Wavefront OBJ file of the C-alpha trace (Angstrom):
o trace
v -84.970 152.947 49.987
v -88.659 153.705 49.838
v -88.482 156.831 51.755
v -88.677 159.076 48.656
v -91.986 157.340 47.758
v -93.473 157.588 51.289
v -92.729 161.281 51.618
v -93.997 162.109 47.979
v -97.087 160.214 48.606
v -97.747 161.699 51.973
v -97.506 165.260 50.945
v -99.840 164.462 48.025
v -102.340 162.859 50.402
v -102.391 165.689 52.877
v -101.513 168.980 51.198
v -102.506 168.759 47.633
v -102.156 172.494 47.162
v -98.610 172.580 48.600
v -95.435 172.424 46.423
v -94.411 168.770 46.062
v -91.061 167.631 47.546
v -88.048 167.621 45.139
v -86.660 164.380 44.032
v -83.723 164.270 46.115
v -84.327 162.006 49.094
v -81.270 160.040 50.054
v -80.978 156.712 52.140
v -78.782 156.410 55.110
v -76.751 153.170 55.182
v -75.836 151.953 58.754
v -72.264 150.821 59.733
v -71.066 150.028 63.143
v -68.551 148.568 65.355
v -65.877 145.926 65.095
v -66.620 142.291 65.221
v -64.248 139.776 66.852
v -64.603 135.942 66.817
v -66.543 135.153 70.125
v -64.132 134.342 72.904
v -64.543 134.298 76.764
v -60.793 135.550 77.106
v -61.236 139.111 75.605
v -63.333 141.605 77.537
v -64.444 145.148 76.069
v -63.466 147.220 78.920
v -64.745 150.466 77.363
v -66.248 152.063 74.263
v -66.170 155.635 73.426
v -68.473 156.374 70.405
v -68.577 159.840 68.725
v -71.078 160.350 66.000
v -71.575 163.345 63.764
v -72.607 163.781 60.076
v -68.919 164.565 59.230
v -67.220 161.633 61.097
v -67.913 158.569 63.247
v -64.986 157.663 65.769
v -65.069 154.750 67.847
v -62.344 154.088 70.679
v -62.224 150.639 72.395
v -60.097 149.152 75.284
v -59.995 145.309 75.020
v -58.219 143.168 77.602
v -57.246 139.500 77.378
v -58.026 138.073 80.734
v -56.367 134.827 80.020
v -52.753 133.663 80.829
v -51.803 133.230 77.088
v -51.815 135.497 74.141
v -55.070 135.305 71.873
v -54.785 135.744 68.220
v -58.094 136.475 66.458
v -59.491 137.944 63.515
v -61.031 141.429 63.808
v -63.457 142.663 61.139
v -65.290 145.596 60.140
v -68.254 145.167 57.828
v -69.202 147.917 55.486
v -72.960 148.555 54.869
v -74.433 146.324 51.992
v -74.522 148.126 48.630
v -76.750 147.237 45.706
v -79.623 145.087 44.909
v -82.391 145.599 42.425
v -84.000 149.017 42.736
v -80.879 150.342 44.689
v -80.591 153.364 42.435
v -84.331 154.261 42.761
v -83.095 156.548 45.366
v -79.797 158.209 45.675
v -77.589 156.830 48.296
v -75.622 158.846 50.837
v -72.144 157.194 50.338
v -69.571 159.728 51.205
v -67.163 158.546 48.430
v -67.052 156.800 44.978
v -64.286 154.599 46.139
v -64.858 151.211 44.780
v -63.765 149.371 47.897
v -63.405 151.776 51.012
v -66.750 153.287 50.756
v -66.698 155.063 53.958
v -62.945 156.048 54.107
v -62.598 153.597 56.952
v -59.178 153.353 58.797
v -58.044 152.041 62.107
v -55.173 152.329 64.701
v -54.138 149.784 67.201
v -52.195 151.222 70.236
v -51.773 154.394 68.229
v -50.320 152.544 65.043
v -51.932 152.365 61.693
v -53.404 148.823 60.611
v -53.265 147.775 57.086
v -56.434 145.733 56.893
v -57.191 143.208 54.222
v -60.491 143.447 52.134
v -62.975 140.718 51.295
v -65.754 141.721 48.777
v -68.680 139.267 47.663
v -71.416 139.778 45.283
v -74.486 138.096 46.463
v -77.713 137.453 44.889
v -80.528 135.998 47.025
v -78.000 134.347 49.355
v -76.134 132.846 46.410
v -72.273 134.134 45.770
v -72.128 135.191 42.402
v -68.554 136.856 42.714
v -66.927 134.299 40.419
v -69.389 134.835 37.508
v -68.855 138.584 37.666
v -65.071 138.374 37.695
v -65.135 135.659 34.851
v -67.117 138.285 32.744
v -64.996 141.216 33.577
v -67.772 143.038 35.668
v -66.527 145.286 38.551
v -67.985 144.247 41.850
v -68.893 147.831 42.905
v -72.442 147.809 42.156
v -72.692 151.552 43.109
v -69.988 152.609 40.298
v -71.077 153.382 36.740
v -68.540 151.074 35.611
v -70.395 147.965 36.779
v -73.582 148.886 34.729
v -71.471 149.811 31.611
v -69.871 146.556 31.868
v -73.092 144.561 32.123
v -74.626 146.461 29.253
v -71.651 145.582 26.988
v -72.212 141.896 27.477
v -73.245 139.851 24.567
v -76.805 138.726 24.460
v -76.409 135.291 25.722
v -74.232 136.405 28.699
v -76.730 139.379 29.427
v -79.629 136.867 29.335
v -77.866 134.612 31.766
v -77.105 137.524 34.051
v -80.853 138.336 34.259
v -81.805 134.678 34.620
v -79.320 134.401 37.569
v -80.575 137.674 39.086
v -77.321 139.331 38.690
v -78.899 141.915 36.364
v -82.324 143.532 35.861
v -83.305 145.403 32.739
v -84.223 148.984 32.781
v -86.361 150.418 30.052
v -87.181 153.977 29.416
v -87.417 156.791 26.850
v -84.890 159.590 27.653
v -86.084 161.534 24.494
v -84.031 159.409 22.060
v -86.467 156.560 21.702
v -87.023 153.549 23.654
v -83.849 152.217 25.423
v -83.081 149.085 27.412
v -80.081 148.704 29.769
v -78.772 146.187 31.995
v -78.497 147.159 35.720
v -76.595 145.701 38.623
v -78.833 143.652 40.895
v -76.343 141.931 43.198
v -75.703 143.105 46.804
v -71.962 143.949 47.297
v -70.711 142.873 50.763
v -67.306 144.473 51.919
v -65.472 143.577 54.938
v -62.163 144.830 56.132
v -60.303 142.505 58.326
v -56.959 141.838 60.031
v -55.550 139.319 62.698
v -54.843 140.956 65.974
v -52.776 139.445 68.764
v -54.093 140.219 72.305
v -51.259 139.814 74.788
v -52.158 138.108 78.129
v -53.417 140.389 80.749
v -52.708 143.476 78.615
v -54.967 146.346 77.508
v -55.255 146.684 73.773
v -56.458 150.214 72.527
v -58.241 150.127 69.010
v -59.578 153.241 67.404
v -61.433 153.293 64.000
v -63.037 156.169 62.195
v -64.971 156.590 58.975
v -67.419 159.014 57.393
v -71.057 158.005 57.781
v -73.477 157.443 54.830
v -75.967 160.146 55.850
v -79.477 159.933 54.358
v -81.509 163.048 53.840
v -84.772 164.606 52.694
v -85.605 168.137 51.601
v -88.509 168.194 54.003
v -89.703 166.142 57.076
v -92.982 164.700 57.917
v -92.241 164.330 61.682
v -94.127 167.494 62.602
v -97.165 166.923 60.341
v -100.592 165.844 61.213
v -103.318 164.268 58.963
v -106.790 162.929 59.101
v -105.648 160.233 56.629
v -105.194 157.007 58.451
v -102.269 155.518 56.269
v -100.437 158.793 56.487
v -100.856 159.184 60.179
v -99.447 155.669 60.697
v -96.466 156.774 58.615
v -95.801 159.840 60.778
v -96.264 157.883 64.002
v -93.738 155.266 62.743
v -91.218 157.986 61.924
v -91.580 159.497 65.367
v -91.289 156.019 67.118
v -88.100 155.113 65.042
v -86.326 158.201 66.451
v -88.276 158.540 69.803
v -89.506 162.009 68.847
v -91.294 163.483 71.954
v -93.470 166.375 72.643
v -90.618 168.627 73.446
v -88.981 167.996 70.179
v -92.183 168.650 68.368
v -92.725 171.877 70.187
v -89.177 173.063 69.342
v -89.874 172.313 65.928
v -92.985 174.376 65.664
v -91.518 177.205 67.826
v -88.249 177.488 65.832
v -89.847 176.892 62.344
v -88.614 179.303 59.995
v -90.563 180.762 57.177
v -88.963 179.347 54.050
v -90.572 179.635 50.663
v -91.102 176.210 49.188
v -90.841 174.330 52.450
v -93.744 172.896 54.521
v -91.742 172.374 57.590
v -88.767 174.915 57.044
v -86.444 172.058 57.886
v -84.223 169.541 55.848
v -83.839 166.013 57.339
v -80.535 164.416 57.875
v -80.397 160.763 59.043
v -77.632 158.526 60.560
v -77.836 154.839 61.332
v -75.324 152.861 63.415
v -75.147 149.271 64.217
v -74.863 149.104 67.921
v -75.965 145.584 68.795
v -72.594 144.101 67.939
v -71.580 145.303 71.321
v -74.011 142.830 72.881
v -71.972 139.691 71.590
v -69.374 139.849 74.276
v -69.317 137.366 77.129
v -69.622 140.160 79.435
v -71.221 143.555 79.049
v -69.225 146.554 77.886
v -67.624 147.768 81.112
v -67.777 151.781 80.432
v -69.763 152.894 77.560
v -69.977 156.617 76.388
v -71.876 157.920 73.390
v -71.585 161.427 72.224
v -73.778 162.732 69.310
v -72.936 166.037 67.684
v -76.009 167.689 66.005
v -73.835 170.075 63.874
v -75.208 173.415 64.611
v -76.918 175.035 67.800
v -80.301 175.710 65.942
v -80.460 172.193 64.497
v -82.767 169.570 66.159
v -81.845 166.212 67.058
v -83.676 162.920 68.360
v -82.601 159.532 68.946
v -83.666 156.640 71.412
v -81.581 156.638 74.567
v -81.954 157.122 78.249
v -79.867 159.341 80.428
v -79.308 161.770 77.699
v -77.166 164.774 78.926
v -76.499 168.038 76.985
v -72.631 168.666 77.445
v -72.085 171.455 74.699
v -74.260 173.498 72.365
v -74.287 170.904 69.762
v -73.393 167.861 71.857
v -75.339 165.309 73.722
v -73.862 162.412 75.918
v -74.933 159.055 77.010
v -72.949 157.036 79.756
v -73.586 153.523 80.635
v -72.046 150.976 82.888
v -71.901 147.237 82.359
v -73.888 148.053 79.216
v -75.190 145.536 76.683
v -77.038 147.231 73.770
v -80.277 145.615 72.752
v -81.084 147.870 69.616
v -79.224 149.654 67.068
v -79.078 153.481 66.941
v -81.065 155.763 64.588
v -80.461 159.544 64.684
v -82.694 162.264 63.258
v -81.111 165.673 62.686
v -83.372 168.502 61.337
v -81.629 171.587 59.926
v -83.402 174.660 59.497
v -83.438 176.126 55.899
v -80.983 179.055 55.731
v -81.042 181.996 53.357
v -78.318 181.752 50.829
l 1 2 3 4 5 6 7 8 9 10 11 12 13 14 15 16 17 18 19 20 21 22 23 24 25 26 27 28 29 30 31 32 33 34 35 36 37 38 39 40 41 42 43 44 45 46 47 48 49 50 51 52 53 54 55 56 57 58 59 60 61 62 63 64 65 66 67 68 69 70 71 72 73 74 75 76 77 78 79 80 81 82 83 84 85 86 87 88 89 90 91 92 93 94 95 96 97 98 99 100 101 102 103 104 105 106 107 108 109 110 111 112 113 114 115 116 117 118 119 120 121 122 123 124 125 126 127 128 129 130 131 132 133 134 135 136 137 138 139 140 141 142 143 144 145 146 147 148 149 150 151 152 153 154 155 156 157 158 159 160 161 162 163 164 165 166 167 168 169 170 171 172 173 174 175 176 177 178 179 180 181 182 183 184 185 186 187 188 189 190 191 192 193 194 195 196 197 198 199 200 201 202 203 204 205 206 207 208 209 210 211 212 213 214 215 216 217 218 219 220 221 222 223 224 225 226 227 228 229 230 231 232 233 234 235 236 237 238 239 240 241 242 243 244 245 246 247 248 249 250 251 252 253 254 255 256 257 258 259 260 261 262 263 264 265 266 267 268 269 270 271 272 273 274 275 276 277 278 279 280 281 282 283 284 285 286 287 288 289 290 291 292 293 294 295 296 297 298 299 300 301 302 303 304 305 306 307 308 309 310 311 312 313 314 315 316 317 318 319 320 321 322 323 324 325 326 327 328 329 330 331 332 333 334 335 336 337 338 339 340
């Protein structure tokens, strides 16, 4: 959430004469795969994962290796939304839906599943859902209705909300004199779930898809250099996060377009994916395949993986056998500024 501040400070520290970055950095919100209650009876035979800015599609093949049917809850957690300071930076949510933020839906053996939804409002580990519902406050912290409802509370209730950490007070002058408003401070945790029966010895195919919450910046710092130690450390951290190598930097410099008002000539897109849930199985994932689509042939993409193979002008593939992921996936896509 602090990326906007980092970028702005970085530019100011290194290129004082350059135009400042616009105030439109957005934060990516990582989602990921399905979560099942741990059982030795169900194995993930395969996982086929496709990631692009427009859509994430995951196809699984599960097998119940026991002699009896296994019934278990299958869950898909949405990214956490909210918390004090959440609106200091715009978010990359693809929809304004109060519940299905990422337009998630799933199929089991080709048939749609009607999932149930659990939503909780958490403040520093404490569940404040009941308090919000009792006071008529919508749980969707990202929606303007939540802030309006908080602001409409009486003084005693508003003071209690602040004391409990449910709300924080934003004070500013927007040209009409000094204003004070209550803002949501809770974290909304949303989980889709359903009960799935895995027949004995059978393969069950599960597919889910959603629109990712893509983060972005009007410029990028990964190709910059600096004599300032603090900024140099920030650049290095960004390169390490996305495994940016010398060939990527060379391509960035070689293909750098001449764009007025931009230092790199590129805009930055970021996608996060929670991959480590695949390590929770009794056995590794039998066959794992990842395909990342960078969107356009002249876009640049970088992410941490071994055995990456280019399979199309915009697509890259990673294939693993008996795979147990030990880290989540962070994807950086640089798009050249194009003349309108």
